[in-house]
N, C-alpha and C positions, 0 to 999 in steps of 0.2 A: 334320624327320622325312622325309627324302627316300628312304631305302633301303627296299626291300620288307621287309627283316627288321624294321626299326623300325615300319613300318606294321602288320606282322603282330603285333608285340608290343602295339601299341595296341588292335587289335581283339580280341586274346586277353584283355587286361585288362578291357575293356568287357564282353565276352561272359561271362566267368567271374563278374564282379561282378553283372551283371544277372541271370544265372541263379540265383545265390545269393540275391539279394534277392527275386525272384519266388517262389522255393521257400519263403520264410519270410514272405511278405507277409500282412498281416491281411486276412481275407476279409470283414470287416464293420467297423462303427464301433468305435473303440478309445478308451481313456481319454485324459486330458490334453487337448491341443488338437486331437487328430486328428479327432474327430467334428465339431468346430467347422469345421475346414478343409474337410472333406468337404461339410458343409452350405453353407459359403461358396461353394465351387466350384459346387455344384448350382444354387443360387439366385442366383449372381453377387452375393454379399453382401460385406460389409466385416468382416473379421476383427478380432480385438482389436488395439489399437494396437501398431505404427504402421499398421495396416490391411492390409498385405501385398497391394497391388494386383496385382503381377506374378504372384504365386502364384494369386490369384483368377482371373485371366484364363486362365492356362495350365491351372489346375485345371478350368475349365469345358470346355476342349477335351478334357481327359482323360475327363470324364463322358460324352462322346459315344461313347466306345468301347463296342461291343456285347459287353462281357465282364464278367460277374459284377455284384455290387452296386456302387452308386456309390462307397462307401468303398474298395472294392478297386480301382476304376478310378483314383481319385486316389492310392492307394498305388502303383499302377504308374507314375504320374508321378514320384513320389519315387524309385522304383527306377531309372527311366531317367535322371533327373538325377544321381543318385548314381553310377551306372555310368559315365556320360559324364564326370563329375567325376573319377572314378578314372582314366579314360583320360588326362585332361588332367594329372593329377598325375604320371602316368607320363611325359608329355611334359616336364613341368617337371624331373623327375629326369634325363632325357636332356640337357636344356639345362645343368644343373649339371655333369653328368659331362663334357660337352664342354669345360668351362672348366678342367678339371684333366687334360686329355690323354685323355679318354675316346675320342676319335676315333682315337687311336693304338693303343688296346688292341684285341684281337680283337673283331670286330664284334658277336658274340653276347654278350660279357661285359657291356657297359653296358646292353644290352637286357634281359638276364636280371636284372641287379641293379635296374634301374629298375622292372621288373615286380614284383620281390620287395618293394620298398619300397612301391609303390602298393597292391598287394594286401594287404600286411601291415596297412596302415591300413584299407583299404576293407572288409576282411572282419572287422575287429575290432568290438567292441560299440559304441564311441562313434560310429563312422561308420555302421555297418550298421543300427543301430536307427533311424536317421533315414530309412533307405531302405525300410523295410518297413511304413510307416504314412503316412497323410497328414500331412505336416509341411513347414515352410519351409526346414529346414536342409539338406536334400539339394539343393534349388535354389540355396541360398546357396553350397554347396561348388562347384557347377558354375560359377556366374558368378565366384566368387572365384578358382578355379584357372585359368579362362579369362583373367581379367584379369592374373593373375600371369604366365602363360605369354606373353601378348602383350607385356607390359612387358619380359620377358627377351629375347624375339625382337627387339624394337626395340633393346634395349641392344647386342645382338651384331651386328645387321645394319644398324642405322641407318635401316631402312625405316619411313617415317612412317605407312604404312598400319597397321602393328601398333599404333602409338600411338593412332590413331583407333579401332581396334577395342577397345583397352584402355579408352578413354574411354566408348565405348558400353556395353561390358560392365560397367564400374564403375557407370555411371549406372543401368543396369537393376538391378544388384544393390542399389542404394540403394532401389529400388522394391520390393524383396523384404524386406530386413531391413537398415535403414540403419546401425544401430550395428555390426553384424558386418562389413558391407561397408567401413565406414570403417577397420576394423582392417587391411584390405588396402590401401585407397586411400591412407591417410596415409603408410605407408612407401614406396609407389610414387611418390607426389608428391615425397617427400623425395629419393629416388634420381634422379628426373627433374630436380629442381632443381639438383643438384650436377653434372649433365652439362654440358659446355661447349656453349653455344648454337650451333646450326648456322645457316648462312645461311638467311634466310627464316623465322626462328623466330616472327616476329609472325604471319605467315600460318598457320603450323603451329598456333600457340596458338589462333587464331580457329577453325580447323577442329576442333581438339580440343574447344573449347567448344561448337561446333555439334553434334558427335556426342554430347556429354554432355547437351546440351539435348534432343536427340532421345530419349535414354533416359529422361529425367526426365518426358517427356510422360505416362508411365504413371500418374503421380500424379493426373492429371485423372480417372481412373477413379473415385476416391473420391467427389467431389461429384456426378459424373454418376449413379452408382448410388444414392447416398443420396437423391437426388431421387425415385427410384422406390420408396423405403421397403421394401427387401428384409427378409426375416425376420432374417438376421444383419446387423446394422447398428450396429456399435459407434460411438458418438460422433455418429452422424447428421451427418457432416461436410459438410453442404450450405452452411454459412455459414463465413466466414473464421475466426471464433473456434473453432468446432467442428472445422474442418479442422486448425487449429494444435494443438488438444488431442489429436486423434487421432494426427497425425504425430509429435508430440513424445513420445508415450507417457508423458505426465505421470502417468498412473494408476499406473505401475510405477516411475517414476524416484525418487519420494520414498521408496518402500519400500527401494529398492536403496541409496540414500544412508544411510538410517537403519541398515540392516544393517551396512554397512561401518564405522560408528562404534561398533558394539557391541564391547567388549573381547573377548568370547568368540569373535569372528570372526577374531581374529589368526592362528589356526592354519589358516585356509583355504588359504593358500599351500602349506603342507606337504602338505595333502590333495591339492591339484592336482598337485604333483610326484609323489605316489604314484600317482595315476591315470595320469599320463603314462608312468611307468615300467611300469605294467601293460600299457598299450596299445601301447607302442613296443618293448618287449622289448629285444633287443640293439641295435636301431637307435637307440634313445634314447642309448645310451652312445657310439655312433660319431658322432652328429650334431655335437657340438662339434668333433671332429677334422675333419669335413667342412667346417664353416664356416671353421676355421683355414686349411685348404688353399685354400679359395676366396679368402679374404682375402689370402693370400700371392701369389696370381696377379693380375697386373695386369688381366687381363680378367675376373676373378671378384670383385673387391672390391665393386662395386655389387650384384652378385647376392647376395653374402654379407650385405651390409647389408639388402637387401630381404627376404631370407628370415628373417634374425634379427628384423627389425622386425615382420614378420607374426606370428611366433611370440610375441614379447613383448607386442605390442599386443593380439593376439587373446586371449592368456591373461589380460591385464589386463581386457579387456572381460568375460570370464567371471567374474573375481573381483569386478568391480564389480556385476554383477547378482545375485551371491550364489551362491557355490560350494556345491553339495550333491551329493556323488557318487551319492546314491540317486535324484536327479532326472534322468530321461533328457534333459530339455531342456538341462541344463548340458553334457552330452556333445555335444549339437548345437552349442553355442557353441564347444566345443574341437575340433570335427572338423577345421576348416581348420588351426589351429595344430599339431595332431598330425600332419596330413598333411604339412605343410611341414617339420616337424622330422624326420619319417621320411626324406624324400627328401634332406635335408641329409646323411644318412649315406652316400648313394651316392658322392659324390666320394671319401670315404675308402676305400670298398671298391674303387672303380675304380682308385685309385692303388695300392692294395695288390696287387690281382690283376693289374693292368697291369704292375707291376714284375716280378711272377713270370713273366708271359708273355714278357717281353723276354729271358729267360734261355735261350731255345731251345725245342725241341719239348716237352721234359718240362715246362718252365714253362708253356707254353700249355695242355697237358693239365691241369695243376694249376689254372690260372685257370678253364678251362671247368668242371672238376669242382667247384671252390669255388662258382662262380656257380650251378650246378645244385643243389648241396647246400643253398644258402641258400633255395631255393624251398620248403624244408621249413617255413620260418617262416610264410608265409601259409597253407600247407596245415594246419599245426598249429592256427593261429588259427581257420581255417574249421571244422575238425572239432570242436575243443574249445568253440567259442563259439556254434555254431548254435542250441543249445537256448535260450540267453539272448535271442536275437533272433527266435525262431520264434513268430509270432503267428497261425499258420494256424487254431488252435483257440480263439483268444481271443474269447470271447463275453460276457465280464463286463459290458462297458458296455451292450451290447444287452439283456442279461437284467435288470440292475438298473434300467435306464431304463424298461423296459416294466413292471417291478414297480411303479415309482413311478406310471406312468400308470394301471395297473390299480387303484391305491388311490383314484383319483378317480372319484366317481359321475358319471353322465351330466350333461353341461352344467355341470361344476364349474369353479371357479377354483382353479388350482394355484399356490400361492406357493412356488416353489422357492428354495433358498438356496445350495446348493453349486455352485461354478462348473462342476464336471465334470458335475453333473446338468443344468445349463443347456445345455451343449454336446450332451450325449446327447439331451436333449429336442428341441433344434433339429434334430438329424438325424432323430430318429424322426418328428417332426411335419412338418418341412419337406421331407424326402427321401422317407420311407416313407409319409407321409400318415396316420400313426397318430393316433387320437383327435382329429379336427378339432373335436369338441364341447367340448374342454377349452381354457380360456383360461389359458395359462401366463404368469406374471409373475415375473421374476427379481428378487427384492426387493433383493439386494445390488448390483444395477446401477442402482438408482434415483438414486444420487448422480452418475451419469455424464451428461454433456451429451446431451440429446436423448432419452434413454430414457423419462424420466417424461412428457415432452411427447407422445411417440408413444403411450405407454400410455394417456394421457387421451384422445387422439384416437380411440383404438379403443374405450375403455370410459369414457365421461364420468363414470359414477357413482363412479369410483375417485379422485375429486379428493383425498381424504385421503392418498393415497399420496405426493403431492408433499411432504408434511410429514414423511414417515418418513425419507427420505434415507439409505437403506441399512440401517435397522434392520428386523427382521422385521415387527412391527406391535404395537400395544398392544391391550388387551382391548376397550375400547369400539369402536374402529374395526373390529376383527375381527368383533365382534357385528353391527355395522351391515352389513358385507359379507355375513355369513352369512345375514342376513335377506333378502337378494336371491336367494340360491341356495347350493348346496353349496360349501363351502370346504375345501380340503385344504392342510396346511402341512407342508413339509419342515423338520423341527426342526433347528436349527443352533445354534451357539454364540451367534449374535446374537439368538436368540429371547428377548425380555424376559420377566421374571417375570410381568408383567401379563397375558400371553397364556396362561399355564399353566392357569388355572382353566377355560378354555373348550376345551381340547384333550384328545383321547383318542386314544392311539396305536392304529392299525389297520393293521398290516402295514408297508409301506414309508414311511408318513407318518402324520401325525396329522390327524384330522377335527375340525372346529369344530362343537361341539354346544351349542346355546343352552339347550335344556331341561335343567335341573339334574338331574332324575330320570334321564333317558336317559343323561346324561353319567356319572352315578354308576355306573350299570349297566355302561357301556362301560369305565370306568376299572377297575372291580373285576375284569373279565375280561381285563385287558390282559396279565397275565403269561402265561397259557397261550396266548393268541392270538399274542403275539409269538414265543413258543417254536415254535409250529407254523409261523409264517411263516418264521422263521430256518431251520428244517429244510427246508422246501419250497424256499426260495431256494437253499440249498446243494445240494439235490438237482438243481435245474435248472442250477446252475453246473457241477456235477461237478468234474472235475480243475481247471477254470479258477478255482475258489475259492482255489487256492494261487498263482495267477499274481501276480506282484509288485504290479502296480498294482491289480488287483481286490482283493487282500488288504488293501491300504491303504485302499481305499474301504469295504470291509466293516468294518475297524477304526474308521474315521471314523464310520460309521453307528452301530455299537454304542456307541462313546464318547458320542455325542449321546443315545442312549437312556439310558445310565447317568446323565448329567447331568439329563435330563428327569425321570426317575422319582425321583431323589434330591431334586429341588427341588419335590416335591409333585405331580408329574404322574401318579402311580400308586402301586400298592402296592410295598412295599419288596422283596418277593420278585422283582418285575419288574426292579428295579435290580440285584439280585444275579445274576439269570439273564443279563442283558445284560453285566454285568461278567465273568462266567465265559466267555461267548462271546468277548468281546474279548480276554481273557487267553489263550484258546486260539490266537488269531492272533498276538499280540505279548505274551508273558508279562512282559517287562521294560520295556514302554513307559513312560517317566517320566510323561507327561501322564495316561495311564490310571491308573497307580498313585496319582498325586496326587488324581485324582477319586475313586478308591476310598477313600482315607484321609478325604477330606472327607465322604464318604457313610457312613463307618464300616464299609465292606466289608472293609478290611484294617486291621491294627493300625497305629498311628502309628509312623513311623520312630524308632528308638531313637537318641538323640543319643550320639555317641562322645566320649569324653574325650580331650583332647589328650595326646600322649605326653610324659612327663617326661624 
């Protein structure tokens, strides 16, 4: 990227992307893992496996910015990483264009086409939604595209310094999200292995290993911070066994393997292709032609193999963890494969317009015009997709989390169950300092290494929790805990029937009431009380009640109310009211309808006779 025009293209891509992301960035804590990553950054904690140490360190630097709430500052880190990643994707496109004669075309043509491909992906939902909230996928895109660009530069120049930078970038990427980074590193290592060894390759290999080791030092952050016992401290990796548990992401690996063995999962590949077609538009159709052109050029074969490998292995990683088009995280998994697939279309476009430009002045005008017209692709994507990534008014996580805290009396023990509740509570209590009198215990994390031990160290009276191992709790243990002080339970699918006789719903959660008379009075008033709470919560949410993730959380809460009341936790009319509220959110949700049938709220499904 030596010419001023190419440098201008880089800065234009970065500036446009960054401005787009900042305009849509979440102003506060958001659902999924976003509030966890913001809390991790603020308190220098350890996020869910594999720990994400690089993001934690950079996120802490972002929290020092004197701009807005902490969650917004960490979202700015995502925006900056994603924008720089888009700029590097533009550079990768230029590299590919040069291998099919892009340098022979009019100077502006490869620049415009590369910017079109980079922005077409960067402004699409899969990529942009990772840039408007605290998340690790934007940082992954940055290090992955940097590594890819460095490998391509080394391939064409032979300059070993690019190889050293690729090793450093790849190792740092492993310290952010090792599974996704391996999807880039494995094809890169394969391409490097088939290259003819140059003189002094042993010394080069040693230096590459040294730069990689330098990048891997970031993993030492995990045991160092675990020793200080931060609020966000998954796995407490201060011992070798806990470090291995955290880094291996064993908590999620077993679920992923089981999902891929389910026969119903066989259609996930088709769904992934459909998502790619929506995100890439016409670029997806041209990508195979671009790869073929690269493979036919002697200087482009390794580049074609590298790009094809990143797309295939990256898509395979997304399939392995469990493809679900409605889950924003899976879009983060696919952000890099989609970006590489998009820039693979650039060689085909460069060859086509370059051929036109060689036909004289009229052909050059046609080439310039075609390149400019293609800029309509990212413009259309940006205008049409902004609403889907706009989180400026997203207050659902903050509102629901504080409603859960409001349900806790002074100096109460709050037994939370939903993982998104845990993350929101970590942010509210660890960053905002909300309700320091409440002792929150995430019961579904009790089976994870270190969590139960640290909980007992803080509250020795809760020794019975070590026997629960991820279940909500049973009746006698709950009664003993309530004898020491107020207890509030977030009702979840894991709540055992033995706990039901002690619980009475009161707003966002259920209170433990030992006195049978007081509990009977509270249970009898549950239906109108929950109806008032639901109306007040939706009033506070306003339009955000229909935001995709907030609506899913509301559906989850109403579903659990239906189950609770149907299992004897309250009057039948309370179950019917909760079911009606849930159906207003998702009328055809199969799990909700199944719960309604079990409760007798909807007629049983009529069996159909086989056709003769």
